[in-house]
C-alpha positions in Angstrom: 3.0 -31.9 -23.0 3.0 -28.9 -25.4 6.1 -27.2 -26.4 6.2 -23.8 -24.6 8.4 -20.8 -25.2 8.6 -17.9 -22.8 8.4 -14.3 -24.2 9.3 -11.5 -21.9 8.4 -7.8 -23.3 11.3 -5.5 -22.4 11.2 -3.0 -25.1 9.4 0.0 -23.5 11.0 3.2 -22.4 9.3 3.7 -19.2 8.4 7.3 -19.3 6.7 7.5 -16.0 9.9 6.5 -14.3 11.2 9.9 -15.4 14.5 8.4 -16.2 17.1 8.2 -19.0 17.4 4.4 -18.3 15.3 2.0 -19.8 12.5 0.6 -17.3 13.8 -2.9 -17.8 17.0 -1.9 -16.5 16.0 -0.2 -13.3 17.3 -2.4 -10.2 15.3 -4.2 -7.8 17.0 -6.1 -5.0 20.4 -5.6 -6.7 19.1 -6.7 -10.0 17.7 -5.2 -13.0 14.0 -5.8 -13.3 14.1 -7.9 -16.3 16.7 -10.3 -14.8 14.1 -11.2 -12.1 11.7 -12.4 -14.7 14.2 -14.3 -16.5 15.5 -15.9 -13.4 11.7 -17.0 -12.7 11.6 -18.6 -16.2 14.8 -20.4 -15.3 13.6 -21.7 -12.0 10.3 -23.0 -13.6 12.6 -25.1 -15.8 11.5 -23.7 -19.0 13.9 -23.3 -21.9 15.8 -20.0 -22.5 13.3 -17.1 -22.8 12.9 -14.7 -26.0 13.1 -11.2 -24.7 11.8 -8.4 -27.0 14.0 -5.5 -26.8 13.7 -1.9 -28.2 14.8 1.2 -26.0 18.3 0.7 -25.0 18.3 -2.8 -26.6 22.1 -3.2 -26.4 22.3 -2.4 -22.7 19.5 -5.0 -22.1 21.2 -7.5 -24.1 24.3 -7.0 -22.2 22.8 -7.7 -18.8 21.0 -10.8 -20.0 24.0 -12.1 -22.2 23.8 -15.9 -22.5 20.5 -16.3 -20.8 18.1 -15.2 -23.6 17.4 -15.1 -27.1 16.5 -11.5 -28.4 13.9 -10.1 -30.6 14.1 -6.4 -32.1 11.2 -4.1 -31.8 12.5 -0.9 -33.5 9.4 1.1 -33.3 7.5 0.8 -29.9 4.2 0.1 -31.3 2.8 -1.8 -28.3 2.5 -5.2 -26.7 0.6 -6.6 -29.5 3.2 -5.7 -32.2 5.9 -7.0 -29.6 4.3 -10.3 -29.5 3.9 -10.5 -33.1 7.7 -10.1 -33.8 8.5 -12.8 -31.2 6.0 -15.4 -32.8 7.9 -14.7 -36.0 11.3 -15.6 -34.4 10.6 -18.7 -32.3 10.9 -22.1 -33.7 8.0 -23.6 -35.6 7.6 -26.4 -33.3 6.3 -24.1 -30.4 2.9 -24.7 -29.6 2.2 -22.3 -26.9 3.8 -19.1 -25.6 4.2 -17.7 -22.0 3.9 -14.1 -22.2 5.5 -12.0 -19.3 6.5 -8.5 -18.7 9.8 -7.2 -17.7 8.2 -4.6 -15.3 6.5 -7.5 -13.4 9.6 -8.6 -11.5 8.2 -10.4 -8.5 6.5 -13.1 -10.3 7.3 -16.6 -8.5 8.2 -19.5 -10.4 5.4 -21.3 -8.6 2.9 -19.2 -10.7 4.5 -20.1 -14.0 4.4 -23.8 -12.9 0.7 -23.6 -11.7 -0.3 -21.9 -14.9 1.4 -24.5 -17.2 -0.6 -27.2 -15.1 -4.0 -25.4 -15.3 -4.0 -24.5 -19.1 -5.6 -27.0 -21.2 -4.4 -26.6 -24.6 -7.0 -28.8 -26.3 -9.8 -26.6 -24.8 -8.4 -23.1 -24.1 -7.0 -20.5 -26.7 -5.4 -18.7 -23.7 -5.1 -18.7 -19.9 -4.5 -15.4 -18.4 -3.3 -14.6 -14.8 -5.5 -12.2 -13.1 -5.7 -10.8 -9.4 -7.8 -8.7 -7.1 -6.8 -5.3 -6.3 -8.4 -3.0 -3.9 -7.2 0.0 -5.9 -7.1 -1.2 -9.5 -6.4 2.1 -10.9 -4.3 2.1 -14.1 -4.9 -1.7 -14.9 -7.1 -3.3 -17.5 -10.2 -4.8 -16.2 -11.3 -8.4 -16.6 -14.7 -8.8 -18.1 -16.1 -12.4 -17.6 -19.2 -14.0 -19.2 -21.9 -15.9 -17.3 -19.8 -19.2 -17.5 -16.7 -17.3 -15.8 -14.6 -17.4 -19.0 -13.1 -14.1 -20.0 -14.7 -12.2 -22.7 -12.5 -9.1 -22.9 -9.9 -7.1 -21.1 -11.0 -3.4 -21.0 -8.1 -0.8 -20.5 -8.8 1.7 -17.9 -8.8 4.7 -20.5 -11.7 2.9 -22.4 -13.7 1.9 -19.4 -16.9 3.3 -18.4 -17.6 4.1 -14.7 -19.3 0.6 -14.0 -16.3 -1.3 -15.6 -14.0 0.9 -13.5 -15.5 -0.6 -10.3 -14.4 -4.1 -11.3 -11.4 -5.1 -9.0 -10.3 -8.1 -11.0 -7.4 -6.9 -13.0 -5.3 -8.2 -16.0 -1.6 -8.8 -14.9 -0.5 -9.2 -18.5 1.0 -12.7 -17.8 -0.7 -15.3 -19.9 -0.2 -18.7 -21.6 -1.3 -18.5 -25.4 -2.0 -21.2 -28.0 0.5 -19.9 -31.0 -2.0 -20.8 -33.7 -5.0 -18.9 -32.2 -2.9 -16.2 -31.1 -1.2 -15.5 -34.4 -4.4 -15.1 -36.3 -5.8 -12.5 -33.5 -2.7 -10.3 -33.9 -3.1 -9.9 -37.5 -5.5 -6.9 -37.4 -5.4 -5.4 -34.1 -7.0 -2.0 -33.6 -4.8 1.0 -33.4 -4.4 3.1 -30.3 -2.3 6.3 -31.1 0.2 4.2 -33.0 0.1 1.2 -30.7 -1.5 -2.2 -30.8 -2.4 -3.9 -27.5 -2.1 -7.7 -26.9 -5.1 -7.4 -24.6 -7.4 -6.8 -27.7 -6.6 -10.3 -28.9 -8.7 -11.7 -26.1 -12.0 -10.2 -27.7 -10.8 -11.1 -31.2 -10.3 -14.9 -30.0 -13.6 -15.0 -28.2 -15.4 -13.7 -31.3 -14.0 -16.4 -33.4 -15.3 -19.1 -30.8 -12.1 -19.6 -28.8 -12.2 -19.8 -25.1 -10.0 -17.7 -22.8 -9.8 -18.6 -19.0 -8.5 -16.9 -16.0 -6.2 -18.3 -13.2 -6.9 -16.0 -10.2 -3.7 -15.3 -8.3 -4.4 -14.2 -4.7 -1.0 -12.7 -3.9 -1.5 -9.5 -5.7 1.8 -7.9 -4.8 3.7 -11.0 -6.8 2.2 -9.7 -10.0 2.4 -6.1 -9.4 3.5 -3.9 -12.3 6.3 -1.3 -11.7 5.7 1.7 -13.7 6.9 4.6 -11.2 9.4 5.2 -8.7 7.0 4.8 -6.0 5.9 1.4 -7.5 9.7 0.6 -7.5 10.0 1.4 -3.8 7.1 -0.8 -2.9 8.4 -3.6 -5.0 11.6 -3.2 -3.3 10.0 -3.5 0.2 8.0 -6.6 -0.7 11.2 -8.2 -2.2 13.0 -7.4 0.9 10.4 -8.9 3.1 10.5 -12.0 1.1 14.3 -12.3 1.1 14.6 -11.7 5.0 11.8 -14.3 5.4 14.0 -16.7 3.4 16.9 -16.1 5.5 15.0 -16.7 8.6 13.9 -20.0 7.2 17.5 -21.0 6.7 18.5 -20.3 10.2 19.8 -16.7 10.1 19.3 -14.3 13.1 18.4 -10.6 12.0 18.2 -8.5 14.9 16.2 -5.8 13.3 14.5 -6.6 9.9 13.2 -3.1 9.7 16.9 -1.7 9.1 18.5 -4.7 7.5 18.8 -4.6 3.6 19.6 -7.6 1.8 19.6 -8.1 -2.1 18.0 -10.9 -3.7 21.0 -13.3 -4.6 22.6 -12.8 -1.2 23.3 -16.2 0.7 23.9 -16.4 4.4 24.8 -19.3 6.5 23.1 -20.9 9.4 23.6 -19.2 12.9 24.9 -16.0 11.3 23.7 -12.8 13.2 23.0 -9.8 11.2 22.9 -6.7 13.3 21.0 -3.4 12.5 21.8 -1.0 9.5 23.6 -3.7 7.6 23.5 -3.8 3.7 24.3 -7.0 2.0 24.5 -6.3 -1.7 24.9 -8.2 -5.0 25.9 -12.0 -5.0 27.6 -11.8 -1.5 28.0 -15.0 0.2 28.3 -15.3 4.0 29.3 -18.5 5.8 27.9 -19.8 9.2 28.2 -18.4 12.6 29.4 -14.9 11.3 28.8 -11.5 13.0 27.8 -8.8 10.4 27.3 -5.3 11.7 26.1 -3.1 13.0 26.4 -0.6 10.2 28.2 -3.0 7.8 28.1 -2.9 4.1 29.0 -6.1 2.1 29.2 -6.0 -1.7 29.9 -8.8 -4.0 31.9 -10.7 -1.5 32.7 -14.0 0.0 32.9 -14.4 3.8 33.9 -17.7 5.2 32.5 -19.2 8.5 33.1 -17.2 11.9 33.9 -13.9 10.3 33.2 -10.7 12.1 32.7 -7.4 10.3 31.6 -4.4 12.3 31.0 -0.9 11.1 32.7 -1.4 7.9 32.6 -1.7 4.1 33.8 -4.6 2.2 33.6 -4.6 -1.5 34.6 -7.4 -4.1 36.7 -9.2 -1.5 37.1 -12.6 0.1 37.6 -12.9 4.0 38.5 -16.6 5.3 37.5 -18.1 8.5 37.5 -16.2 11.8 38.9 -13.1 10.5 37.8 -10.0 12.1 37.2 -6.5 10.3 36.4 -3.2 12.0 35.2 -1.1 13.0 35.5 1.7 10.4 37.6 0.0 7.8 37.3 -0.4 4.1 38.2 -3.5 2.1 38.2 -2.3 -1.5 38.0 -4.6 -4.5 40.8 -7.5 -4.8 41.4 -7.8 -1.0 41.9 -11.3 0.5 42.2 -11.9 4.1 43.3 -15.3 5.1 42.0 -16.9 8.3 42.6 -15.4 11.7 43.4 -12.0 10.2 42.6 -9.0 12.2 41.9 -5.7 10.5 41.2 -3.0 13.2 39.8 0.6 13.0 40.3 2.9 10.3 42.5 0.5 7.8 42.0 0.7 4.1 43.0 -2.3 1.9 43.0 -2.5 -2.0 44.2 -5.4 -4.2 46.1 -6.9 -1.2 46.5 -10.4 0.2 46.9 -10.8 3.9 48.3 -14.2 5.2 47.2 -16.3 8.1 47.1 -14.5 11.6 48.6 -11.1 10.4 47.2 -7.9 12.0 46.8 -4.4 11.1 45.4 -2.7 14.1 44.6 0.8 13.1 45.0 4.0 10.7 47.0 2.1 7.7 46.6 2.0 4.1 47.7 -1.3 2.4 47.3 -1.2 -1.5 48.8 -3.7 -4.1 50.4 -5.7 -1.5 51.2 -9.4 -0.6 51.6 -9.8 3.1 52.7 -13.0 4.6 51.6 -14.8 7.8 51.8 -13.6 11.4 52.9 -10.1 10.1 52.2 -7.0 12.6 51.5 -3.7 10.8 51.9 -1.0 13.0 49.6 2.0 13.2 49.9 4.7 10.5 51.7 2.6 8.0 51.3 3.6 4.5 52.2 1.5 1.4 53.0 4.1 -1.1 51.9 2.1 -4.2 51.4 4.9 -6.8 53.9 7.0 -8.3 51.4 9.2 -10.2 51.6 6.9 -13.4 51.8 3.4 -12.2 50.6 1.1 -9.4 53.7 -0.9 -7.9 53.8 -4.0 -5.7 54.9 -4.6 -2.2 55.9 -7.9 -0.7 56.1 -8.5 3.1 57.5 -11.9 4.3 56.1 -14.0 7.1 56.4 -12.7 10.6 57.8 -9.4 9.7 57.2 -6.5 11.9 56.4 -3.2 10.7 56.7 -0.3 13.2 54.3 2.6 13.5 54.4 5.4 11.0 56.2 3.5 8.3 56.2 4.4 4.8 57.0 1.6 2.4 57.7 3.0 -1.2 56.7 0.3 -3.9 58.1 -1.5 -5.4 59.9 -2.9 -2.4 60.1 -6.3 -0.6 60.4 -7.0 3.2 61.9 -10.2 3.9 60.8 -12.9 6.3 61.1 -11.9 9.9 62.6 -8.4 9.2 62.0 -5.6 11.6 61.1 -1.9 10.3 61.8 0.7 12.9 59.0 3.1 13.9 58.9 6.3 11.7 61.0 4.9 8.9 60.4 5.7 5.1 61.8 2.7 3.1 62.7 2.9 -0.5 64.9 -0.2 -0.7 64.3 -3.9 -0.1 65.0 -5.3 3.4 66.6 -8.7 3.7 65.1 -11.3 6.0 65.7 -11.0 9.5 67.3 -7.5 9.3 66.6 -4.3 11.0 65.7 -1.3 8.7 65.8 2.3 10.2 65.4 5.0 7.5 64.7 8.2 9.5 66.7 11.4 10.8 68.9 10.9 13.7 67.5 12.5 16.9 69.5 15.5 18.3 68.7 16.9 21.8 69.9 20.5 22.6 70.0 20.8 26.5 68.4 24.2 27.7 67.2 25.3 24.2 63.5 25.6 25.2 64.3 27.5 28.4 66.6 30.0 26.6 63.8 30.6 23.8 61.0 31.4 26.5 63.5 33.8 28.3 64.2 35.7 25.0 60.4 36.0 24.5 59.9 37.8 27.9 62.9 40.4 27.2 62.0 44.0 26.9 
């Protein structure tokens, strides 16, 4: 089998996006557009791709670090120039190149595999992927000969009325023989300072080479993303595919229309996802969980049997059979051990909570290590920030923190200790001790009655 290298064109600015960000970096399903294409190459078991970078090259290289080689195109001189630069960089033993585009993010690995299987390197100079579009506006049209081979690609700006009626369009994806392509790229025509890869087709045919087409019926999988509207359409398509995958894996999604799941999210069998739930980034959710309604989980790991309702979980880990919500917020660095219960309006940050502990309502727990079977009363605040530095709090197993307590860090509450409600603690509490830190109550009999009578005196 011929040695193949994948080339991904990602140098463009993407002016129609009306953005300060390079088009390849716009996100789809939680990943930059170009990352989807790289993943398709990886899943098709090709070697690490060559990515042509230009506009915001450093940022593109950062998101693909370790997953691609990079070729620089300092001047954005078109796709023909970009591929020529890539050919100069790839190893000499590469016989054919797969050309892909960063703004074609829904391309499936199966397409790449089928293209490699159908291309005949002994007879074909190139095999291009085409598709049929009901509204082909903006795409280059495929001109075929009587024998069905591709004779040329006519860009819309150069197409007459008859050619514009053709619905078969060039997706830009193609497999090219390096020797034929290198010759065709030498003297491409200039289009206002740009050279188009598509012009290589007519040059190859003129030299006696054969270019074939592989028609891909799923047009949405090869759609280009050039505008914000097209980005939204691609997002909807990708979300549909992602939810279909989850259905096949045994996940219940109560209302697909209001459930948003990023491409890399994993969900275990028999988990139920309720409406208005957002699962983002590289979130992994175990089996038999109940997520939502109105939950947002970002880059977090949830074990089996977890319940999260109407809450936000970010960069956190929740062990099996823990419960969160409603209306709580787990900020980055939170770890809940098994059987933990976090109730309504509780915020945690960089905090570890031990087995079976509970924080029922209206508390802030930050930069803390909390043991097992601890009770955190309503209104408890860990005062972790002194205006300059964050300080740690340690609470031992089976401690009891009464309502409306302020624990001023750094502080340690020993195992089995009891903090009286309404206390503000600034000193450590030994294990099994009772800590009381509040003003002594004083009752003045008759004071209120006397005050009322004075109010009515003439």
